[in-house]
Backbone as CSV, one residue per row, in Angstrom:
resi,resn,N_x,N_y,N_z,CA_x,CA_y,CA_z,C_x,C_y,C_z
1,MET,-24.144,-34.802,43.637,-25.151,-34.998,43.055,-26.217,-35.379,43.768
2,ILE,-26.747,-37.384,44.316,-27.471,-37.167,44.926,-26.715,-38.307,46.018
3,HIS,-27.027,-38.166,47.161,-26.212,-38.773,48.686,-27.448,-39.187,49.150
4,THR,-27.415,-40.878,49.788,-28.333,-40.657,50.402,-27.574,-41.517,52.197
5,ASN,-28.450,-41.076,52.985,-27.822,-42.044,54.315,-28.600,-42.166,54.817
6,GLN,-28.659,-43.412,55.493,-29.459,-44.428,56.881,-30.739,-43.695,56.791
7,LEU,-31.300,-44.053,55.384,-32.327,-44.094,54.812,-33.933,-44.862,54.887
8,LYS,-34.712,-44.867,56.030,-35.737,-45.719,56.863,-37.387,-45.318,55.812
9,PHE,-37.996,-45.822,55.842,-39.261,-45.355,56.180,-40.147,-46.348,56.211
10,THR,-41.608,-45.922,57.099,-42.117,-47.163,57.536,-43.592,-46.245,56.622
11,TYR,-43.996,-48.163,56.121,-44.983,-48.699,55.539,-46.453,-48.082,56.840
12,PRO,-47.641,-47.505,56.290,-48.809,-47.283,56.919,-49.275,-49.223,58.555
13,LYS,-48.891,-49.768,57.637,-49.131,-50.673,58.086,-47.435,-51.222,60.112
14,GLY,-46.536,-50.123,59.684,-46.121,-50.482,60.799,-44.707,-51.497,60.101
15,SER,-44.229,-51.370,58.943,-43.402,-52.639,58.570,-42.781,-51.546,57.941
16,GLU,-41.248,-51.547,58.400,-40.127,-50.413,58.214,-39.277,-50.599,57.351
17,ILE,-38.416,-50.358,56.478,-37.865,-50.768,55.488,-36.102,-50.090,55.644
18,SER,-35.103,-50.572,55.410,-34.145,-49.468,55.651,-33.140,-49.728,54.166
19,PHE,-33.041,-48.612,53.697,-31.898,-49.069,52.745,-30.740,-48.211,52.549
20,GLU,-29.804,-49.288,51.741,-28.620,-49.201,51.438,-28.169,-47.372,51.262
21,ASN,-27.008,-46.843,51.908,-26.769,-45.592,51.387,-25.994,-45.439,50.396
22,PHE,-25.754,-44.752,49.155,-25.271,-44.643,47.927,-25.167,-43.358,47.153
23,ASN,-24.299,-42.977,46.206,-23.902,-41.219,45.749,-23.977,-41.804,44.585
24,LEU,-24.149,-41.209,43.674,-25.031,-40.492,42.236,-24.492,-39.781,41.186
25,GLU,-23.191,-39.298,40.617,-22.666,-38.056,40.214,-23.884,-37.707,38.805
26,ALA,-23.473,-36.426,38.855,-24.208,-35.743,37.382,-23.457,-36.880,36.522
27,GLY,-24.476,-37.433,35.380,-24.214,-38.325,34.161,-24.170,-39.377,34.398
28,ASN,-23.582,-39.555,35.264,-23.733,-41.040,35.892,-25.499,-42.109,35.953
29,GLU,-25.241,-43.350,36.042,-26.738,-44.128,36.048,-26.551,-45.235,37.370
30,MET,-27.654,-45.375,36.997,-27.623,-46.296,38.926,-28.599,-47.519,38.695
31,LEU,-28.550,-48.372,38.182,-30.144,-49.758,37.786,-30.234,-50.276,39.429
32,ILE,-31.614,-49.946,39.868,-31.760,-50.686,41.290,-32.649,-52.084,41.034
33,ILE,-32.772,-52.857,41.291,-33.215,-53.894,40.931,-33.723,-55.068,42.429
34,GLY,-34.603,-55.667,41.949,-35.089,-56.533,43.467,-36.490,-57.008,43.270
35,PRO,-36.773,-58.072,43.671,-38.058,-58.613,43.351,-39.203,-58.014,43.601
36,SER,-40.339,-57.658,43.136,-41.726,-56.807,43.653,-41.632,-56.964,45.310
37,GLY,-42.006,-56.113,45.365,-42.446,-55.528,47.059,-41.527,-55.650,47.751
38,CYS,-40.285,-55.279,47.585,-39.134,-55.308,48.305,-38.594,-54.149,48.747
39,GLY,-39.197,-52.789,47.620,-39.254,-51.191,47.626,-38.779,-50.326,46.889
40,LYS,-38.529,-50.954,46.016,-37.702,-50.321,44.745,-38.316,-49.152,44.467
41,THR,-40.168,-49.005,44.406,-40.901,-48.088,43.849,-40.720,-46.797,44.897
42,THR,-40.620,-47.432,45.915,-40.680,-46.338,47.627,-39.746,-45.516,47.086
43,LEU,-38.146,-46.221,47.240,-37.136,-45.352,47.381,-36.983,-45.016,45.927
44,LEU,-37.895,-45.080,44.953,-37.632,-44.037,43.947,-38.819,-42.771,43.870
45,HIS,-39.593,-42.822,45.076,-40.887,-41.972,45.738,-39.811,-41.112,46.540
46,LEU,-39.182,-41.457,47.496,-38.409,-40.923,48.153,-37.347,-40.434,47.453
47,ILE,-36.975,-40.655,46.513,-35.664,-39.568,45.841,-36.162,-38.975,45.468
48,GLY,-37.473,-38.671,44.936,-38.123,-38.198,43.788,-39.408,-37.336,45.055
49,GLY,-38.871,-37.041,46.631,-39.789,-36.291,46.766,-41.272,-36.309,47.074
50,LEU,-41.644,-38.021,46.580,-43.422,-38.012,46.172,-43.655,-38.610,47.871
51,LEU,-42.799,-39.090,48.481,-42.764,-39.571,50.282,-41.629,-39.043,51.085
52,GLN,-42.511,-38.944,52.235,-40.771,-38.258,53.379,-39.981,-39.276,53.762
53,PRO,-38.926,-39.350,54.567,-38.724,-40.514,55.305,-38.729,-40.721,56.266
54,THR,-39.120,-41.251,57.034,-39.189,-41.581,58.612,-38.194,-41.093,59.373
55,THR,-37.038,-41.753,58.935,-35.319,-40.886,59.008,-34.286,-41.214,57.836
56,GLY,-33.095,-40.223,58.042,-32.302,-40.440,57.058,-32.185,-38.914,56.099
57,ASP,-30.932,-38.535,55.317,-31.186,-37.593,54.376,-31.495,-38.201,52.839
58,ILE,-31.399,-36.969,52.278,-31.713,-37.178,50.660,-31.293,-36.268,49.905
59,ILE,-29.781,-35.756,49.737,-28.901,-34.876,49.526,-28.751,-34.584,47.927
60,ILE,-29.341,-33.998,47.705,-29.845,-33.538,45.785,-29.406,-31.913,45.600
61,ASN,-28.347,-31.928,45.530,-27.389,-30.582,44.613,-27.655,-29.809,45.895
62,ASN,-26.885,-30.325,46.520,-26.427,-29.912,48.093,-27.923,-29.497,49.092
63,LYS,-28.847,-30.106,48.932,-30.338,-29.955,49.320,-30.512,-31.131,50.585
64,ASN,-30.999,-31.329,50.891,-31.462,-31.904,51.976,-32.780,-32.197,52.047
65,ILE,-33.559,-33.077,50.450,-34.980,-32.854,50.778,-35.243,-33.720,51.367
66,ALA,-35.407,-33.978,52.343,-35.568,-34.488,53.614,-36.956,-34.459,54.835
67,GLN,-35.970,-32.763,54.318,-36.765,-31.399,54.602,-37.621,-30.675,54.250
68,LEU,-37.595,-31.166,53.487,-38.420,-30.315,52.129,-40.104,-30.310,52.581
69,LYS,-40.886,-29.902,52.465,-42.475,-30.051,52.393,-43.404,-29.363,51.760
70,GLY,-44.254,-29.473,50.894,-45.796,-28.932,50.417,-44.994,-27.990,49.355
71,GLN,-45.177,-27.537,48.908,-44.606,-26.192,47.822,-43.544,-26.467,47.427
72,GLU,-42.697,-26.413,48.509,-41.323,-25.883,48.835,-40.732,-26.968,47.922
73,MET,-41.036,-28.307,48.246,-40.694,-29.793,47.804,-41.324,-29.827,46.341
74,ASP,-42.672,-29.337,45.976,-43.179,-29.165,44.819,-42.259,-28.429,43.532
75,SER,-41.750,-27.532,44.340,-40.729,-26.903,43.608,-39.588,-27.280,43.406
76,PHE,-39.183,-27.439,44.194,-37.857,-28.311,43.700,-37.760,-29.053,43.004
77,ARG,-38.455,-30.872,42.864,-38.955,-31.465,42.389,-39.315,-30.871,40.470
78,GLY,-39.920,-29.451,40.494,-40.449,-29.409,39.043,-39.386,-28.744,38.770
79,LYS,-37.913,-28.171,39.095,-36.515,-27.896,38.888,-35.783,-29.229,38.313
80,TYR,-35.361,-29.774,39.413,-34.532,-30.620,39.477,-34.889,-32.181,39.511
81,ILE,-35.909,-32.884,39.397,-36.295,-34.157,39.263,-37.085,-34.218,38.088
82,GLY,-36.903,-34.993,37.480,-37.594,-35.490,36.210,-38.607,-37.085,36.825
83,ILE,-39.766,-37.566,36.391,-39.633,-38.923,37.348,-41.078,-39.870,35.676
84,ILE,-40.257,-40.384,35.610,-40.882,-41.558,34.640,-42.094,-42.644,35.374
85,PHE,-43.075,-42.453,35.283,-43.795,-43.699,35.956,-44.585,-44.901,34.985
86,GLN,-44.855,-45.929,36.114,-45.285,-46.862,35.259,-46.324,-46.771,33.745
87,LYS,-47.406,-45.822,34.646,-47.952,-45.471,33.229,-48.093,-43.829,33.360
88,PRO,-48.067,-43.699,32.084,-48.599,-42.027,31.822,-49.257,-41.015,32.827
89,HIS,-49.203,-40.044,32.720,-50.366,-39.245,33.408,-50.304,-38.061,32.091
90,PHE,-51.120,-37.835,31.707,-51.001,-36.288,30.638,-52.394,-35.313,30.884
91,ALA,-52.385,-34.549,30.959,-53.872,-33.799,30.840,-54.184,-34.111,29.487
92,ARG,-55.779,-34.711,29.899,-56.687,-34.906,28.346,-57.279,-34.144,27.414
93,ALA,-56.876,-32.418,28.252,-57.750,-31.313,27.730,-56.584,-30.718,26.654
94,LEU,-55.374,-30.874,27.303,-54.244,-30.389,26.507,-53.537,-31.614,25.309
95,THR,-53.004,-30.362,24.152,-52.526,-31.242,22.958,-51.011,-31.923,23.644
96,VAL,-50.521,-32.224,23.127,-48.834,-32.670,23.457,-48.106,-31.943,23.862
97,GLY,-48.413,-31.298,22.939,-47.170,-29.524,23.185,-47.937,-28.404,24.349
98,GLU,-49.091,-29.113,24.072,-49.499,-28.141,25.839,-49.035,-28.984,26.979
99,ASN,-49.005,-29.919,27.352,-48.596,-30.733,28.254,-47.399,-30.377,28.536
100,LEU,-46.793,-30.078,27.322,-44.681,-30.469,27.395,-44.715,-28.603,27.626
101,TYR,-45.741,-27.472,27.620,-45.984,-26.135,28.219,-46.361,-26.018,29.158
102,PHE,-46.798,-26.558,29.942,-47.912,-26.408,30.984,-46.284,-27.399,31.790
103,ALA,-45.903,-28.495,31.768,-44.603,-28.832,32.585,-43.845,-27.928,33.016
104,GLN,-43.660,-26.662,31.974,-42.356,-25.904,31.596,-43.295,-24.830,33.030
105,LYS,-43.955,-24.070,32.813,-44.771,-23.772,33.859,-44.820,-23.661,35.407
106,VAL,-45.233,-25.361,35.352,-45.120,-25.816,36.762,-43.958,-25.729,37.315
107,GLY,-42.649,-25.879,36.354,-41.264,-25.983,37.019,-40.771,-24.831,36.894
108,GLY,-41.082,-23.808,37.248,-41.184,-22.415,37.292,-40.138,-21.787,35.941
109,ASN,-40.297,-22.437,34.807,-39.455,-22.047,33.554,-40.345,-21.603,32.646
110,LYS,-39.676,-20.672,31.992,-40.707,-19.668,30.570,-41.045,-20.890,29.803
111,ILE,-41.989,-20.771,28.942,-42.136,-21.904,27.966,-41.277,-21.634,26.720
112,ASP,-40.771,-22.782,26.217,-39.504,-22.451,25.486,-40.183,-23.695,24.287
113,LYS,-40.212,-23.102,23.373,-41.355,-23.505,22.110,-40.272,-24.626,21.232
114,GLU,-38.816,-24.164,21.458,-37.951,-24.868,20.786,-37.096,-26.072,21.556
115,ARG,-37.496,-25.597,23.006,-36.728,-26.984,23.617,-38.143,-28.094,23.139
116,VAL,-39.129,-28.101,23.218,-40.282,-28.833,23.046,-40.113,-29.493,21.717
117,LYS,-40.120,-29.020,20.870,-39.981,-29.244,19.096,-38.599,-30.023,19.506
118,GLU,-37.768,-29.575,20.149,-36.141,-30.348,19.576,-36.605,-31.786,20.052
119,LEU,-36.929,-32.389,21.877,-37.494,-33.323,22.335,-38.123,-33.803,21.313
120,LEU,-39.273,-33.368,21.269,-40.359,-34.960,20.516,-39.591,-34.754,19.442
121,ASN,-38.950,-34.209,18.412,-38.236,-34.788,17.343,-37.088,-35.449,17.231
122,ARG,-36.773,-35.421,18.569,-35.297,-36.659,19.200,-36.068,-37.998,19.818
123,LEU,-37.680,-37.738,20.450,-38.192,-39.070,20.303,-38.958,-39.377,19.568
124,GLY,-39.293,-38.639,18.227,-39.529,-38.988,17.396,-41.127,-38.976,17.328
125,ILE,-41.704,-38.263,18.024,-43.003,-37.827,17.930,-43.719,-36.615,17.489
126,ILE,-42.685,-35.653,16.828,-43.097,-34.401,16.482,-44.735,-34.088,16.086
127,LYS,-45.108,-35.397,15.184,-45.951,-34.983,14.175,-47.245,-35.094,15.396
128,HIS,-47.171,-35.427,16.459,-48.303,-34.986,17.299,-48.236,-33.602,18.305
129,ILE,-47.566,-32.733,18.241,-47.265,-31.802,18.879,-48.790,-31.405,18.833
130,ASP,-49.779,-31.465,17.919,-51.103,-30.681,18.156,-52.049,-31.249,18.582
131,ARG,-52.245,-32.263,18.683,-52.735,-33.642,18.919,-53.001,-34.463,20.460
132,SER,-54.249,-34.651,20.683,-54.235,-35.168,22.140,-53.731,-36.052,22.302
133,PRO,-52.619,-36.623,23.519,-52.405,-37.412,23.839,-53.131,-39.186,23.591
134,GLN,-54.276,-38.666,23.796,-55.244,-39.996,23.467,-55.179,-40.834,21.669
135,GLN,-54.680,-39.683,21.158,-54.881,-40.490,19.586,-52.948,-40.939,19.132
136,MET,-52.375,-41.219,20.895,-51.002,-41.283,20.074,-50.987,-43.199,21.160
137,SER,-50.235,-44.055,20.183,-49.712,-45.280,20.689,-49.184,-45.320,22.210
138,GLU,-49.131,-46.421,22.388,-49.214,-47.018,24.093,-47.666,-46.378,23.868
139,GLY,-46.761,-47.208,23.271,-45.051,-47.317,23.069,-44.962,-45.144,22.464
140,GLU,-45.955,-44.457,22.209,-45.469,-43.202,21.606,-45.674,-42.604,23.130
141,LYS,-46.778,-42.632,23.534,-47.140,-42.032,24.772,-45.926,-42.188,26.226
142,GLN,-45.034,-43.048,26.021,-44.223,-43.657,26.485,-42.910,-42.926,26.536
143,ARG,-42.982,-42.757,25.392,-42.071,-41.439,24.691,-42.032,-40.308,25.295
144,LEU,-43.412,-39.747,25.057,-43.700,-38.781,25.365,-43.597,-38.410,27.218
145,SER,-44.129,-39.456,27.790,-43.489,-39.547,29.519,-41.947,-38.997,30.084
146,VAL,-40.920,-39.617,28.660,-39.897,-39.334,28.449,-39.568,-37.621,28.205
147,ALA,-40.188,-37.154,27.524,-40.074,-35.783,27.064,-40.962,-34.760,28.247
148,MET,-41.632,-35.306,29.065,-42.220,-34.852,30.001,-41.333,-34.352,31.321
149,ALA,-40.502,-35.688,31.553,-39.569,-36.154,32.489,-38.745,-35.144,32.077
150,LEU,-38.147,-34.945,30.905,-36.883,-34.063,30.492,-36.844,-32.559,29.817
151,ILE,-37.902,-32.552,30.144,-38.655,-31.119,29.555,-37.755,-29.838,30.589
152,ASN,-37.629,-29.880,31.800,-36.844,-28.709,32.294,-36.284,-29.176,32.721
153,LYS,-34.623,-29.936,32.273,-33.957,-30.058,32.332,-33.447,-30.594,33.760
154,PRO,-33.810,-31.358,33.949,-33.514,-32.191,35.291,-31.937,-32.488,35.564
155,SER,-31.956,-31.990,36.720,-30.644,-33.164,37.311,-30.521,-34.425,37.080
156,ILE,-31.593,-34.880,37.559,-32.305,-36.562,37.944,-33.448,-36.985,37.007
157,LEU,-33.281,-38.121,36.446,-34.251,-38.661,35.727,-34.624,-40.476,36.552
158,LEU,-35.763,-39.986,36.883,-35.688,-41.626,37.766,-36.823,-42.369,36.814
159,ALA,-36.605,-43.377,36.548,-37.685,-43.917,35.762,-38.492,-45.381,36.074
160,ASP,-39.559,-45.474,36.481,-40.460,-46.363,37.701,-40.822,-47.578,36.453
161,GLU,-40.117,-48.821,36.423,-40.277,-49.879,35.574,-40.194,-49.708,34.278
162,PRO,-39.391,-48.590,33.518,-39.952,-48.653,32.294,-39.808,-49.815,31.393
163,THR,-39.398,-51.141,31.338,-39.984,-52.193,30.162,-40.654,-53.090,31.126
164,ALA,-41.102,-53.080,32.397,-42.021,-53.731,32.429,-42.960,-54.838,31.730
165,SER,-43.684,-53.797,30.890,-44.388,-54.554,30.000,-43.938,-54.885,28.358
166,LEU,-42.996,-54.578,27.692,-42.495,-55.117,26.572,-41.392,-55.987,26.465
167,ASP,-41.619,-56.123,25.098,-40.143,-57.270,24.587,-39.171,-57.003,24.584
168,ASP,-38.357,-58.060,24.363,-36.785,-57.696,24.545,-36.651,-56.588,23.612
169,THR,-36.763,-56.658,22.602,-36.436,-55.673,21.580,-37.065,-54.377,21.706
170,HIS,-37.957,-53.863,22.037,-38.475,-52.768,23.019,-38.205,-52.435,24.052
171,ALA,-37.720,-52.985,25.098,-37.218,-52.820,26.506,-35.647,-51.935,25.869
172,THR,-34.886,-53.020,25.175,-33.486,-52.595,24.648,-33.452,-50.680,24.006
173,GLU,-34.480,-51.154,23.441,-35.132,-49.632,22.855,-34.997,-48.805,24.047
174,VAL,-36.038,-48.517,25.141,-36.252,-47.545,25.508,-34.967,-47.777,26.349
175,ILE,-34.301,-48.327,26.991,-32.967,-48.389,28.079,-32.078,-47.734,27.019
176,LYS,-32.110,-47.964,25.746,-31.058,-46.726,25.481,-31.234,-45.773,24.914
177,LEU,-32.971,-45.570,24.764,-33.409,-44.032,24.296,-32.392,-43.102,25.722
178,LEU,-33.422,-43.458,27.006,-33.231,-43.276,28.494,-31.290,-42.630,28.625
179,ARG,-30.523,-43.401,28.499,-29.648,-43.788,28.357,-28.738,-42.937,27.889
180,GLU,-28.869,-42.033,26.169,-28.321,-41.592,25.104,-29.166,-40.200,26.433
181,LEU,-30.281,-39.637,26.357,-30.442,-38.691,26.113,-30.396,-38.475,27.783
182,SER,-30.096,-39.390,28.820,-28.961,-38.504,30.191,-27.540,-38.563,30.154
183,SER,-27.312,-39.006,29.110,-26.100,-38.313,28.600,-25.830,-37.517,28.181
184,GLU,-26.617,-37.097,27.091,-26.860,-35.716,26.110,-27.082,-34.686,27.520
185,GLU,-27.577,-34.539,28.040,-28.242,-33.759,28.902,-27.781,-33.287,30.574
186,ASN,-26.785,-34.281,30.342,-25.830,-34.529,31.794,-26.783,-35.043,33.131
187,THR,-27.741,-36.092,32.878,-28.334,-36.096,33.731,-27.797,-37.177,34.324
188,ALA,-28.576,-37.219,36.400,-28.178,-38.834,36.786,-29.829,-39.583,36.330
189,LEU,-29.331,-40.904,35.971,-30.161,-41.457,35.822,-30.656,-42.858,36.378
190,ILE,-31.613,-43.305,36.955,-32.174,-44.026,38.540,-32.920,-44.682,37.359
191,ILE,-33.000,-46.098,37.417,-33.881,-47.039,36.967,-33.937,-48.158,38.006
192,VAL,-35.713,-48.555,38.467,-35.959,-49.381,39.592,-36.800,-50.327,38.611
193,THR,-36.303,-51.428,38.810,-36.963,-52.587,38.031,-37.070,-53.836,38.314
194,HIS,-37.541,-54.733,38.344,-37.475,-56.107,38.924,-37.218,-57.156,37.292
195,ASP,-37.054,-56.511,36.463,-36.606,-56.816,34.717,-35.257,-57.468,34.558
196,SER,-34.799,-58.737,35.107,-33.602,-59.278,35.316,-32.715,-59.058,33.806
197,ARG,-33.549,-58.788,32.772,-32.726,-58.592,31.686,-31.960,-57.439,31.666
198,LEU,-32.042,-56.164,32.275,-31.518,-54.745,32.544,-30.168,-55.206,32.962
199,LYS,-29.825,-56.378,33.756,-28.652,-56.286,33.982,-27.684,-56.492,33.549
200,ASN,-27.679,-56.712,31.868,-26.802,-56.692,31.285,-26.714,-55.732,30.794
201,GLU,-27.680,-54.571,30.275,-27.058,-53.195,30.221,-26.698,-52.475,30.519
202,PHE,-26.379,-52.818,32.256,-25.984,-52.194,33.138,-24.892,-52.564,34.635
203,LYS,-23.276,-53.162,34.011,-22.489,-53.845,34.184,-22.303,-53.529,35.431
204,GLU,-21.889,-52.133,35.685,-21.571,-51.440,37.100,-22.835,-51.192,37.512
205,ASN,-22.967,-50.227,38.532,-23.529,-49.891,39.920,-25.469,-49.930,40.107
206,ILE,-24.927,-51.229,40.494,-26.359,-51.905,40.484,-26.615,-52.048,41.870
207,LEU,-27.539,-51.654,42.590,-27.903,-51.621,43.887,-29.323,-52.695,43.708
208,THR,-28.880,-53.463,45.017,-30.420,-54.771,44.678,-30.915,-54.941,46.011
209,LEU,-31.882,-54.456,46.554,-32.453,-54.862,47.396,-33.183,-56.185,47.574
210,LYS,-33.031,-56.048,48.471,-33.929,-57.553,48.864,-35.345,-57.835,49.852
211,SER,-35.888,-58.914,50.081,-37.339,-58.528,50.016,-37.658,-58.023,51.714
212,ILE,-38.683,-57.058,51.495,-38.496,-56.891,53.379,-38.911,-57.969,54.070
213,GLN,-38.511,-58.090,55.234,-38.375,-59.236,56.274,-40.551,-58.971,56.898
């Protein structure tokens, strides 16, 4: 499913970071932890095709995305990769449902209204389907972000600091939800965080990054 090999990235100011090789199969999960500034989000963006490595390989579904650029990478990401960013990204002019329909079209899929309803119902926000995302609470927006990331049934779900601003109870709920949904969808789940609380939820498959020297 996912395999990285000798992955390196050079930042604009010239510092270089090397990442440990790892493999992750469909339906499995990985927690990537480390202090702020150690390259966690950089690694997530490399896997998501938002950044291109200086050297190395990122094999997803037998495709080396390190060699993809522009529209080709965008199309691959839309079809196979779902990303939950730290801050939600929605089109304000569209309703919740329309945002999800648009995401399906961008991913190269036909609009599937039943899939949209299924996800929103599962996430407990179906009442907002015809409303603006601006009318939702922060917690509801976070759940919509999960729906946006899962709408095209991606092979990989990437979550960037999903519990950073949550208390213990809500952090546990969010992680439980992500794990349940990724298991149901047979999606590989990668969470990057500096939240040490999550180590208790992930007993195995933890990748720890060190501070950049």
